[in-house]
C-alpha positions in Angstrom: 91.0 76.8 84.4 88.2 78.6 84.2 85.2 76.7 82.6 82.6 79.5 81.6 83.5 82.4 79.2 82.6 85.0 82.4 85.4 83.4 84.1 87.6 83.4 81.5 86.4 86.8 81.3 87.5 87.5 85.0 91.0 86.0 84.8 91.9 88.3 81.7 90.7 91.6 83.9 92.6 90.3 86.6 95.9 89.7 84.9 95.5 93.1 83.3 94.6 94.6 86.9 97.8 92.8 88.1 99.9 94.1 85.7 98.6 97.5 86.2 99.3 97.2 89.9 102.4 96.4 90.3 103.4 98.6 87.4 102.2 101.6 89.9 103.9 100.1 93.0 107.0 99.9 90.8 106.7 103.7 89.8 106.0 104.8 93.2 109.0 103.1 94.8 111.1 104.0 91.8 110.4 107.5 92.7 110.9 106.8 96.3 114.4 105.7 95.7 115.3 109.0 93.6 114.2 111.7 96.6 116.6 109.1 99.2 119.5 109.7 97.0 118.9 113.1 96.6 118.0 114.0 100.4 121.3 111.9 101.0 123.3 114.1 98.2 124.0 117.9 98.4 121.9 119.6 96.0 119.1 121.6 97.3 117.2 122.3 94.6 117.4 118.4 93.7 115.7 117.5 96.7 113.1 120.0 96.3 112.0 119.2 92.7 111.8 115.4 93.6 110.0 116.3 96.6 107.5 117.8 95.0 107.6 115.2 92.1 107.2 112.6 94.4 104.3 114.2 96.4 102.4 114.9 92.8 103.1 111.1 91.7 101.0 110.1 94.9 98.6 112.3 94.9 97.7 110.6 91.4 98.4 107.2 92.3 95.6 107.8 95.3 93.1 109.3 93.1 93.0 106.0 90.6 93.1 104.0 93.5 96.6 102.2 93.3 97.4 103.3 96.6 94.8 104.3 99.4 94.3 108.3 99.9 95.5 108.1 103.5 98.9 106.5 102.9 99.6 109.1 100.0 99.1 111.2 103.1 101.3 109.5 104.9 104.2 108.7 103.1 104.1 112.6 102.1 104.1 113.6 105.8 107.3 111.5 106.0 108.9 112.8 103.1 108.3 116.0 104.1 109.7 115.1 107.7 112.8 114.2 106.0 113.5 117.0 104.3 112.7 119.3 106.7 115.3 116.8 108.7 118.0 117.2 105.9 117.3 120.9 105.7 117.8 122.3 109.2 120.7 119.6 109.5 124.3 121.5 109.0 126.0 121.0 105.7 129.3 118.1 106.0 132.9 119.8 105.7 
């Protein structure tokens, strides 16, 4: 356990940051799952909406420093790639 006041404060700050980072990671994971389910479905409008929302959310997380900007760019790129692949494949009968 910390002995000094500054060490206690550092502990409190670290705990607060840990909670914020875990919440941000959970939001990213949840949003990506929503896009995956939308891509598996047949509603094209929902796919477009979910992809757009995910891109906005990834940009926001990168701007706030929860994830690196290059990781956000990579995830967005892969997401659009999957969206285009789903749009180009023929509809199941």
